C-alpha positions in Angstrom: 1.9 13.8 -22.0 0.5 13.4 -18.3 0.9 15.7 -15.7 1.9 14.2 -12.7 1.6 16.0 -9.0 4.4 15.3 -6.9 3.7 15.6 -3.2 6.5 15.3 -0.8 9.4 17.0 1.4 12.0 18.9 -1.1 14.8 16.3 -0.5 12.8 13.5 -2.0 11.1 15.5 -5.1 14.9 16.3 -6.2 15.6 12.7 -6.5 12.2 12.0 -8.5 12.9 15.2 -10.2 16.5 13.9 -11.4 14.9 11.2 -13.4 12.6 13.5 -15.2 14.9 13.7 -18.7 14.1 10.1 -19.0 10.3 10.5 -19.0 10.3 13.6 -20.8 8.0 12.4 -23.7 5.6 10.5 -21.3 5.1 12.4 -17.7 5.6 16.2 -17.2 5.8 16.9 -13.2 4.5 19.6 -11.1 6.4 19.9 -7.9 4.1 20.4 -4.5 6.5 20.1 -1.5 5.5 20.0 2.1 7.4 19.8 5.2 4.6 18.5 7.2 1.5 15.2 6.6 -1.1 17.7 7.3 -0.7 19.8 4.2 -1.3 17.1 2.0 -4.7 17.0 1.9 -5.1 20.7 0.8 -2.2 20.5 -1.7 -4.8 18.0 -3.5 -8.1 19.5 -3.0 -6.6 22.7 -4.5 -4.8 21.0 -7.7 -6.1 18.2 -8.1 -7.9 19.1 -11.6 -5.0 20.3 -12.6 -3.1 16.9 -12.5 -3.9 13.7 -14.4 -2.4 11.7 -11.5 -0.5 12.0 -7.7 2.7 10.6 -6.6 3.6 10.1 -3.1 7.2 10.2 -1.7 5.8 7.6 1.0 2.8 5.5 2.1 1.5 8.4 4.5 1.0 10.7 2.0 -0.7 8.5 -0.2 -2.9 7.5 2.5 -4.1 10.9 3.6 -4.4 11.8 -0.3 -6.9 8.4 -0.5 -8.6 9.5 2.3 -9.3 12.7 0.9 -10.0 12.1 -2.4 -11.8 9.6 -1.9 -10.2 7.2 -4.4 -6.7 5.5 -5.3 -7.3 5.2 -8.8 -4.4 7.6 -10.1 -2.1 7.9 -7.2 1.2 5.8 -6.1 3.7 6.3 -3.5 7.2 5.1 -3.2 7.4 2.1 -1.1 10.6 1.7 1.3 11.4 -1.4 1.0 14.2 -3.7 2.5 17.0 -2.1 -0.1 15.9 1.2 2.0 16.6 -0.2 5.0 20.0 -1.7 4.5 20.8 1.5 2.3 20.3 4.1 5.2 21.6 1.3 7.5 24.8 1.3 5.8 25.1 5.5 5.3 24.6 5.5 8.8 27.6 2.7 9.5 30.0 4.6 7.6 29.2 7.4 9.2 29.9 6.4 12.4 32.7 4.6 10.9 31.5 1.7 12.8 29.2 -1.6 12.6 26.2 -0.4 14.1 24.3 -2.8 16.1 21.6 -1.3 18.3 19.1 0.8 16.4 16.1 2.6 16.9 13.3 2.8 14.1 10.0 3.7 12.9 8.2 2.1 10.7 4.5 2.8 8.7 2.3 -0.2 10.3 0.9 -1.1 6.6 4.5 -1.1 4.9 7.0 -3.1 7.3 9.8 -3.3 5.5 12.7 -3.4 8.5 10.7 -6.5 9.3 11.2 -8.2 6.3 15.0 -6.4 5.7 15.6 -8.3 9.5 14.0 -11.3 8.7 16.4 -12.3 5.5 19.3 -12.2 7.9 20.9 -15.5 8.3 22.1 -14.5 11.7 20.4 -11.5 14.1 23.4 -9.2 14.8 20.9 -6.2 15.0 19.2 -5.0 18.2 16.1 -3.0 16.8 13.6 -1.5 18.9 10.5 -0.6 16.9 8.2 1.7 16.5 5.2 1.0 14.1 2.8 3.9 13.4 -0.4 4.6 11.3 -0.8 7.5 9.0 -1.7 9.8 11.4 1.8 10.0 12.9 2.2 12.2 15.9 6.4 13.0 14.9 6.4 14.9 18.2 5.7 11.2 19.7 8.9 9.2 17.3 11.0 11.9 18.3 10.6 11.1 21.6 10.9 7.4 21.2 13.9 7.4 19.6 15.4 10.6 22.2 14.4 7.8 25.6 16.5 4.8 23.8 19.8 6.8 23.0 19.3 8.8 26.3 18.5 5.2 28.2 22.1 4.2 26.3 20.1 1.7 24.5 20.9 2.8 20.9 23.9 3.7 19.0 21.6 4.9 15.7 18.2 6.2 14.4 16.7 5.4 11.4 13.3 7.2 10.6 10.8 7.2 8.0 10.7 11.5 8.5 13.4 14.2 7.4 11.8 16.3 9.8 12.5 13.7 13.1 16.0 12.9 11.5 16.9 16.9 11.3 15.9 17.1 14.9 18.0 14.4 16.4 20.7 15.1 14.2 20.5 18.8 16.0 21.3 17.0 19.5 24.1 15.0 18.5 22.0 11.8 17.7 23.6 9.9 14.5 20.3 10.1 12.6 19.1 8.7 9.1 16.4 9.2 7.0 15.2 5.9 5.6 14.9 6.4 1.5 14.3 4.2 -1.5 17.0 4.3 -4.7 16.7 5.4 -8.3 15.8 1.6 -9.6 12.6 2.2 -6.9 11.7 5.2 -8.2 12.0 4.1 -12.1 10.0 1.2 -11.3 7.1 3.3 -9.7 7.2 5.8 -12.2 6.6 2.6 -14.3 3.9 2.0 -12.9 2.1 5.5 -12.7 2.8 5.9 -16.5 0.7 2.2 -17.4 -1.9 3.6 -14.7 -2.4 7.0 -16.3 -2.6 5.0 -19.7 -5.2 2.9 -18.4 -7.3 5.5 -16.5 -7.3 7.6 -19.8 -8.9 4.8 -22.1 -10.8 4.1 -19.3 -12.5 7.7 -19.2 -12.6 7.9 -22.7 -15.1 4.8 -23.0 -18.2 5.7 -24.6 -20.7 5.8 -21.7 -24.9 6.1 -22.5 -27.7 7.3 -19.9 -31.1 6.2 -21.0 -33.4 8.2 -19.0 -37.4 6.8 -18.9 -40.2 8.8 -17.6 -42.2 6.4 -16.0 -45.7 5.3 -16.8 -46.1 7.9 -19.6 -48.9 6.6 -21.5 -51.0 7.6 -18.5 -49.8 11.1 -18.5 -50.7 11.2 -22.4 -53.9 10.2 -21.6 -54.6 12.7 -18.3 -53.4 15.5 -20.4 -56.3 17.9 -21.5 -55.4 18.9 -25.2 -52.5 17.8 -27.2 -50.4 20.7 -26.4 -50.2 20.5 -22.1 -48.4 17.4 -23.5 -46.3 18.9 -26.1 -45.3 21.9 -23.0 -44.8 19.0 -20.5 -42.4 17.4 -23.8 -40.6 20.6 -24.3 -40.2 21.4 -20.5 -38.4 17.9 -20.1 -36.3 18.7 -23.0 -35.4 21.4 -21.8 -33.9 19.6 -18.7 -32.1 17.1 -20.6 -30.8 19.7 -23.0 -28.8 21.3 -19.8 -27.5 17.9 -18.8 -25.9 17.5 -22.1 -24.0 20.5 -22.1 -22.7 19.5 -18.4 -22.0 15.6 -20.4 -21.1 17.5 -23.9 -23.2 14.6 -24.8 -26.1 14.6 -27.6 -29.7 13.5 -27.0 -31.5 11.3 -28.8 -35.8 11.1 -27.8 -36.6 7.5 -28.1 -40.5 8.8 -28.2 -43.1 7.6 -25.4 -40.8 9.6 -22.4 -37.5 7.7 -23.3 -34.5 9.4 -24.0 -30.8 8.9 -24.8 -27.4 10.7 -24.1 -23.9 9.8 -25.7 -21.4 10.9 -23.5 -18.3 9.9 -22.6 -17.5 7.5 -19.3 -15.3 10.0 -17.5 -17.6 13.1 -18.2 -20.6 10.7 -17.0 -18.5 9.6 -14.1 -17.8 13.0 -12.9 -21.3 14.3 -13.3 -23.3 11.5 -11.4 -24.5 14.7 -9.3 -26.0 16.7 -12.2 -27.6 13.7 -13.5 -29.6 13.7 -9.9 -30.5 16.7 -10.2 -31.7 16.5 -13.8 -33.6 13.6 -12.5 -35.2 15.5 -9.6 -36.5 17.8 -11.9 -37.8 15.4 -14.5 -39.9 13.6 -11.7 -41.1 17.1 -10.6 -42.2 18.2 -13.9 -43.7 15.0 -14.8 -45.2 14.4 -11.8 -43.7 10.8 -12.0 -40.7 8.4 -11.1 -37.9 8.5 -13.2 -36.0 5.7 -14.5 -32.2 6.0 -15.0 -29.8 3.2 -16.6 -26.2 4.4 -18.1 -23.7 1.4 -19.9 -20.2 1.8 -20.1 -18.8 -0.1 -23.5 -15.8 -0.1 -26.3 -18.2 0.3 -29.0 -21.9 2.0 -29.3 -23.3 -1.5 -29.8 -22.1 -3.1 -26.0 -22.2 0.4 -24.2 -25.9 0.9 -25.7 -26.8 -3.0 -24.4 -25.7 -2.3 -21.0 -27.2 0.8 -20.6 -31.0 -1.1 -21.5 -29.4 -3.8 -19.1 -29.0 -1.2 -16.7 -32.5 0.8 -16.9 -34.1 -3.0 -16.5 -32.6 -3.9 -13.6 -33.1 -0.3 -11.7 -36.6 -0.6 -12.4 -36.4 -3.8 -10.2 -35.0 -2.1 -7.7 -37.7 -0.2 -5.2 -36.5 3.0 -4.9 -35.5 3.4 -8.9 -32.0 4.4 -7.6 -29.1 5.1 -10.8 -27.6 1.8 -12.1 -24.3 1.4 -14.1 -23.1 -1.5 -16.3 -19.5 -1.1 -16.9 -17.8 -3.0 -20.0 -17.3 -5.9 -18.0 -20.3 -6.5 -16.8 -19.9 -5.1 -13.3 -23.4 -4.0 -11.6 -22.7 -0.1 -9.9 -26.0 0.6 -8.0 -26.2 4.0 -6.3 -23.1 5.6 -7.7 -21.7 8.8 -5.9 -23.3 7.8 -2.8 -22.6 6.3 0.8 -24.4 3.3 -0.3 -23.0 2.6 -3.3 -22.7 -1.3 -3.9 -20.5 -2.7 -6.9 -20.5 -6.6 -7.8 -20.1 -8.6 -11.0 -22.7 -10.6 -12.3 -20.7 -13.8 -13.1 -18.0 -16.2 -11.7 -15.4 -18.5 -13.0 -15.2 -20.1 -10.2 -16.8 -24.0 -11.0 -17.1 -24.6 -7.7 -19.6 -21.5 -6.8 -21.2 -22.2 -9.7 -21.8 -25.9 -8.7 -23.1 -25.1 -4.8 -25.3 -21.8 -6.6 -26.8 -24.3 -9.1 -27.6 -26.5 -5.9 -29.3 -23.9 -3.5 -31.1 -22.6 -6.8 -29.3 -18.8 -5.8 -28.5 -16.7 -8.7 -24.6 -15.8 -9.2 -26.0 -11.8 -9.0 -27.9 -12.4 -5.9 -24.6 -13.8 -4.5 -22.4 -11.6 -5.4 -25.3 -8.5 -4.2 -24.7 -9.7 -0.9 -21.4 -10.4 -0.6 -20.4 -6.9 -1.6 -23.0 -5.7 0.6 -21.2 -7.8 3.7 -17.8 -6.3 2.6 -18.5 -2.9 2.3 -20.1 -2.5 5.5 -17.5 -4.7 7.0 -20.0 -7.0 9.1 -18.1 -10.0 10.2 -21.5 -11.6 11.6 -24.8 -10.2 10.2 -28.6 -11.1 10.3 -31.6 -11.8 7.7 -32.7 -8.0 8.7 -29.7 -6.8 8.3 -30.0 -7.9 4.3 -33.1 -7.4 3.6 -33.1 -3.7 5.0 -30.0 -2.6 2.8 -31.1 -4.9 -0.2 -34.5 -3.7 -0.3 -36.0 -7.0 -0.2 -38.7 -8.8 2.4 -36.8 -10.4 5.5 -39.0 -13.7 4.3 -37.3 -14.3 0.8 -33.3 -12.7 2.4 -34.3 -15.6 5.1 -34.9 -18.2 2.7 -32.0 -17.5 0.6 -29.8 -17.2 3.5 -31.5 -20.7 4.4 -30.4 -22.2 1.1 -26.8 -20.8 0.9 -26.3 -22.5 4.1 -27.1 -25.6 2.6 -24.3 -25.3 0.5 -21.9 -23.9 3.1 -21.6 -20.7 1.2 -23.0 -19.4 4.8 -23.5 -20.8 8.1 -25.8 -19.8 10.9 -23.0 -19.3 14.3 -25.7 -18.1 17.0 -28.8 -16.6 17.6 -29.2 -12.7 19.3 -30.8 -12.9 22.7 -34.2 -10.4 23.5 -35.0 -9.9 27.3 -38.7 -9.4 25.9 -41.0 -12.2 23.9 -40.8 -12.4 19.9 -38.7 -14.6 17.2 -35.0 -14.6 17.9 -32.4 -13.4 14.6 -29.9 -15.6 13.7 -26.4 -14.4 12.8 -24.6 -16.0 10.2 -21.4 -15.5 8.5 -19.9 -15.9 5.1 -17.7 -19.3 4.9 
């Protein structure tokens, strides 16, 4: 059974928990009621370790939690769809005893179900004043928006995404209804969440192997004044690795000549990347040399080990010997857990792309790495110098690659930088 944290206003949580009996063999719900969106950050920070996944009452708390935790892998929200708009509209109409034709509505910018709902009407009998907001919405601003339209006589009712806004409006005698969701939508979302949690669980329990290699170990042995000095060094190194194993709940195998393997699970390794980085620093200090790390994930020991060896070879090709992970599907992760983390695949099934890369003699991995970097940095326009700095390559080498990619229309040159001083101008590029 998976423990699910449910976050939202009390009325919404009660509606979700009304279906608890249907999922009693799969999901266990833990309520975290909140009246203000500002409370969401504190809730997820304090209780993240106590639940396997999160269910949010709407896109606003979801976006806040996603930003706080840095991932949305184990969280979903219940969207307000066209049916939610129709439901709230009819409730408002029945309450007023007449057809409401003039409305003020607030809706989140990324989920404009109101516009979708009205577009599907063959005739347009409704006059709607829309206020679109982002995840950091100011409820007081939304309240003023609805109040002003009502006082000006432009509206006959209000539909809002915020229960607090509806309550404040009704206290002033303004007919307002909260746009919520149906039980069918809750069931659909819970089904998605259950599948997401199961997938995450199986992914979490995959086999993970770390290969840790002390570089230039032969030279270290040659410099040792006596066999005892070398043995003492190996004991100190092994002590650091055993402490790391304790954190990973893993097992250590010494391969010899400065190479070690740690067997653990994918989930534990991903959660303890900082512990691995700390151990690497200590190993490098003790051995007075660089330390290379390759991590492999897989469904079997064989596939995980193979990916770990590929990862460490990839790390050796990098100038800073940073940690590299190769996942079970071949996806490469460079500098995991850092701001400069880069994730890309080393294959493609796009025949047209393969043909173009073959013509320009650029590898799939290189192309995928460049596109992943451009997307991660949010570059609409870039220079070869930009790529060279972040990819740890010479600008001359990058310039050749980009030039070859231009020849097959994978990249296009759109201009040059202008300089007030003399010197070579930099060309500006875009991905095609």
